[in-house]
C-alpha positions in Angstrom: -20.2 3.4 -7.5 -17.7 4.9 -9.1 -16.8 3.0 -12.9 -13.4 1.2 -12.9 -12.7 2.0 -16.0 -13.6 5.7 -14.5 -10.9 4.7 -11.3 -8.2 3.5 -13.5 -8.0 6.7 -15.8 -8.7 9.6 -13.4 -5.7 7.5 -10.9 -3.3 7.4 -13.1 -4.2 11.2 -14.5 -3.5 11.9 -11.0 0.3 9.6 -11.0 1.3 11.4 -14.3 0.5 14.8 -12.8 2.1 14.4 -10.0 5.6 11.9 -11.7 5.8 15.6 -14.2 5.7 18.1 -12.1 7.6 15.8 -9.6 8.0 17.4 -6.0 8.4 21.1 -7.0 4.3 20.3 -8.0 3.3 24.5 -6.6 -1.0 23.4 -7.3 -1.2 27.1 -8.0 1.4 26.9 -10.7 0.6 24.1 -12.7 -2.0 24.4 -15.9 -5.3 24.6 -15.0 -6.1 21.1 -16.5 -3.4 19.8 -14.3 -4.9 21.7 -11.8 -8.4 21.1 -11.9 -7.8 16.9 -11.4 -5.2 17.2 -8.5 -7.7 19.5 -6.4 -10.7 17.9 -7.4 -9.5 14.0 -7.1 -8.1 15.8 -3.7 -11.4 17.9 -2.2 -12.8 14.0 -3.1 -10.3 11.7 -1.6 -10.4 14.1 1.5 -14.1 15.1 1.7 -15.7 10.8 0.8 -13.3 10.2 4.3 -14.6 13.0 7.0 -16.8 15.3 5.2 -15.9 19.2 4.7 -14.3 18.6 8.7 -11.8 17.0 7.5 -10.5 20.5 5.2 -11.0 21.9 8.5 -8.6 20.1 10.4 -5.5 19.8 8.4 -2.5 21.6 9.4 -2.4 22.9 4.8 -5.8 23.6 5.7 -6.8 27.0 3.7 -9.7 29.0 2.8 -8.7 29.7 -0.9 -7.7 26.1 -2.3 -11.2 25.6 -0.5 -12.4 28.3 -2.5 -10.1 27.0 -6.3 -11.7 23.2 -4.7 -15.2 24.4 -5.7 -14.2 26.6 -8.6 -12.5 22.8 -9.4 -15.5 21.3 -9.4 -17.6 24.2 -11.3 -15.4 23.7 -13.9 -16.1 19.9 -14.5 -19.1 20.4 -14.3 -20.1 19.0 -10.7 -23.0 21.0 -10.3 -24.4 19.3 -7.1 -20.8 19.0 -5.3 -20.1 23.2 -6.8 -23.3 23.8 -4.6 -22.4 21.5 -2.1 -18.5 23.9 -1.7 -21.2 26.9 -1.9 -22.7 25.7 0.7 -19.6 24.6 3.2 -17.8 27.8 2.3 -20.5 30.3 2.7 -22.6 28.8 5.6 -19.7 28.1 8.0 -17.3 31.1 9.3 -14.0 30.5 8.0 -11.2 30.6 11.1 -7.9 30.0 9.8 -6.4 27.1 11.0 -3.1 29.3 12.6 -5.8 31.1 14.7 -5.9 29.8 18.5 -9.2 29.4 18.3 -9.8 27.7 15.0 -9.3 24.1 16.5 -12.4 24.1 19.2 -14.5 26.4 17.3 -14.2 24.5 13.9 -14.5 21.2 15.7 -17.8 22.3 16.1 -19.0 21.9 12.6 -19.1 18.3 12.2 -22.2 17.4 15.0 -24.3 20.4 14.0 -23.9 19.2 10.0 -24.4 15.6 12.0 -27.7 16.5 13.8 -28.9 19.2 10.7 -28.6 15.9 8.6 -29.9 13.8 11.1 -33.5 16.2 11.3 -34.4 16.0 7.0 -32.1 19.0 6.5 -29.1 19.2 3.2 -25.7 20.1 4.4 -22.8 20.3 2.8 -21.7 17.1 3.1 -25.4 15.3 3.1 -25.3 16.8 -0.2 -21.7 16.7 -1.1 -21.8 12.6 -0.1 -24.6 12.6 -2.1 -23.0 13.6 -5.0 -19.5 11.6 -5.3 -19.7 9.2 -8.1 -21.5 11.8 -10.0 -18.7 14.1 -9.5 -16.2 10.8 -9.7 -17.9 10.4 -13.3 -17.6 14.5 -14.4 -14.0 14.1 -13.7 -13.2 11.5 -15.7 -15.4 13.3 -18.2 -13.1 15.9 -17.6 -10.1 14.7 -18.4 -10.9 11.8 -21.3 -12.8 16.1 -22.9 -9.0 17.3 -22.4 -7.0 14.1 -22.4 -4.5 16.1 -24.6 -3.5 18.5 -21.8 -2.3 15.5 -20.0 0.9 14.3 -19.9 1.6 11.4 -21.9 0.7 8.1 -19.4 -2.3 9.3 -18.7 -3.7 8.8 -22.0 -2.7 5.5 -22.8 
């Protein structure tokens, strides 16, 4: 279970970062600590609400962003979540969302993942779901450790 203090800290920090960078936010051009917090938070929200499938179905689906999310999980020390990303990135042919064949092939991923999970195999989805609370705790710890790097309202 996610600790209330961790949840509040992450929420306040994300809000402060978004407010600090405004509408011109480009996740690839902001300070590394801000980037790590935003992409881990975004990955956590997306994956826990729809699995890795949710990363594939969005209009803004991006392989580079998925790699960045993986690296960010590693940086906060969320080993199992990072392993889930590695499994996802290695175990599935990435098809760009703009390709005509993308939607039908990417939609196969979720049913295959469910079948594998029901058969007892560890999938990227099950691994991430099992580690989601731990991941959030790691993110809160990362924020506390790097508190000076965040906009003032986040540390208060």
